[in-house]
C-alpha positions, 0 to 999 in steps of 0.5 A: 932853021933850015925847013928842008934839012929839018924836013929831010932828017924827019922824013928819013927816021919816018921811013926807017920805021915804016921799013921796019915791021917788027918795031911796028909791032912791038910799038903796038903790043905793049899798049894794046896790052896795057889798055885792054887788060888792065883797063878792062880789069880795073873797069870789072874790079875797081869802083873809082867813081868814073870809068877806068877804062878811059881813064887808062886809054888816055894815060897810055895814049899820051904815055905812048906818044911821049915815050915813042918820040922818047926812045926813037932819039936813041938813032941819033947814038946809032948815027954817031957809031956809024959816023952819020952824025959827024957827016951831018955835023961838018954840013952848013946846017944848024945844029939846031935843025939837026935835032929838031929834025930829029924830034920831029921825025920821031914825032912823026913816028909817034903819031902812026901809033898814037892813032892805033891806040885811038882805033883799039879805044873804039873797038873797046867801047871807049866812047869818043866824040868827033870833037874830042878826037879833033881836039887830041891832034894838037895835044898828041903832037904837044906829047911828041915834041916833049917826049922827043925833046925829053929824049935828047937831053937824056941822050946827050949824056950817054955815049952808047946804045947800050947805055941808053937801052939800059938807062932809058926804062930805068927813067920811063918806068917809074914815070908810068905811075908818078905820071898818073898813067895807071892810078890816080895820083891827086894825093901822093906822100910828100916825096912821091908827090915832089917826083911826080911834079918833076916827072915830064910825062906827067904834064903830057898825060894831064894835058891830054886828059884835060882836053878829053875830059873838058865836059866830063862831069869827071873832070876834077876827078882825073884832071890835075891842072888846066890844059893851059898850065899843062901847055905852058909847063910843056913849052917850058920844058921842050925849049929847055930840053931842046937848047940843053940837050942840043949844046951837050950834044954838040959839045960831046961831038966836038970832044970825040 
């Protein structure tokens, strides 16, 4: 892969985000609402046997990283409509470098949002050690990269921003519940259990929780799979989404 091209494309996406204050504000409002209102409300009214605020905090953190990177890939459709992608694709750069650069760029956009949620969690009273924060950094990167790759495979089959804006929420909202962002999913009906297991966000959420709760007595109450298994699954999904999504996107570009 062309490292310079990847960094240039990633920097362009990060710069676009930093120059759009409305996007920054809107990207933070809903996660803060989820953690502050839902986490505080559930903690006060439900007796789950563990801290519900921390449970929702970890879920929303992983969900935000995943979703931000996935939704950001819509910019590839915008580039296509502005013919910017055509200019990139005629350059002597690997198609995988171009798409991977977009994924890296949107991951860089997602990470500051994750940092903001982390700070808000501390303000809300979520107890975190320095070791927990450091161990969550590589997990945050993995969640963002998986979300970006998921965005590529979905975006590669869409032809307009309007279609993307309609389809993405339809694909994301069910995963909030199937991935266990807000509620435990240890026990589900067979159909929902199947849908949960094919939801990519589930493995991002569970990986982050597995690292956060590593030394907690509540570990087996909130974590589904070991971090090692989740990491292997995330790596496999990332490669599948990246390769197949890039191939489909390039094919569609050639058929325009």
